[in-house]
C-alpha angles and dihedrals in degrees: 000000000000092000091053091050095047093047089052091051090049090052098050101041095075088047091055090054092049092048089051091049090050091049090052091048089052093048090050090047092239087126108035127179094270094051090045091057092047092049090050089055091049091049096049098041103033116014101036095055090056091048092052095042091049093050092066108020097058096055119103109254122250133157089235091053092051091048092050090048092054090047089051091057092050095045091046090053088051090049091054091049089053091046091049092053091045094048094046091062098030094062096049088106090074110090097185104088094209094051089045090057093050093045093049092052091045090054095047104041122059134189090256096156106044097032106015098051099054091042092052092047090053094045102039104016125225093340089059090053090046094052089047090060090059093040090057091057089060091042094055093044088056096040096052093044113030093023092059090042089060092054090045094062110121092002132101097194097069121075130177110242113212092199092056090046090059102028114046140120090277106045100037098060091044092051091045088052089052090053091052089045096050094043090043092231113174119204119227111266094250093049093044090052092052091048091050092050092051091048093050094054094056103081097040090051096049091048090051089050093048090047092050091048088051091057091057096051120094113251091226092056093046106037101018098058112094090199089063092058092047091050090048092052091048091051103036109030112029102045099054093049093043096046096043093046092048094047092045091052088050089060099252116162115265096246090053091048089053091047098050092038095054092042088055090058100050115122124266117295117257087228088070089068092043091053091046090053093045093050095035095238108145097306092178092057091046092051090050090050091055092047096042096048091045092054095044092045089068084071102031098050093063089042090051090048089054092049092046089050089057092046094055089053093057 
């Protein structure tokens, strides 16, 4: 229990410093809104694919590893189904249909790549990073299908694209990593080094961007909105306890309970804000949700780790 808590604290402390650095860079106008958008594009289209590919492709092959990876995809899909059912009813309090869409997506979809992957690597080592690669496949399948379906409610101009649900900047590098993993393909040293460098820059960049975006948001909109605290509780506190307790009662091994429990309590996915902006559904609120849950998660992730540690000892 104590080890789980301390490893979670160890994982989030560097992130707090990077968020603070990004906030300072935003306040000093070193990272303005235009640069922030360009960096987000670089992260999603260039750095993130290397991060996801590296998570799977660099692991030493074993039949057991492949089996556990396949199980991770299936369990992650099940987790998202549970989260979708939970969110659908949990956000009924919101009368504004547009805000309800944003809130529902913010509660279901977490920043499992940029935030979840480095946290899992710190807490569980290489196997945590490996499982994340497979988890992200399920995440993107759900995000680009059900996520878009949520925004499409009551609108005729939004359509779910099956091709994008399967082939996107999240699933393709993960699946390519699986191919390299199964075929035991080893990249040349120079190429592997470049891939590793691109992967390592992903999380620091996204935290700098989130921190800079935080500096441009009005304190009243971010910290003075009761709905933001309720959304944060629904995203950060309830899912990790619910998922970890359910999976523990189902007899899942402790390390898997910790993995899926922590992943259920990761802050809101940045793609939630991008979808909200693309479909013009309260983009300001969505951006605040990403920032607020990211900041609060620096506290709630260690707390969730402590609670999960107690649960696995039941």
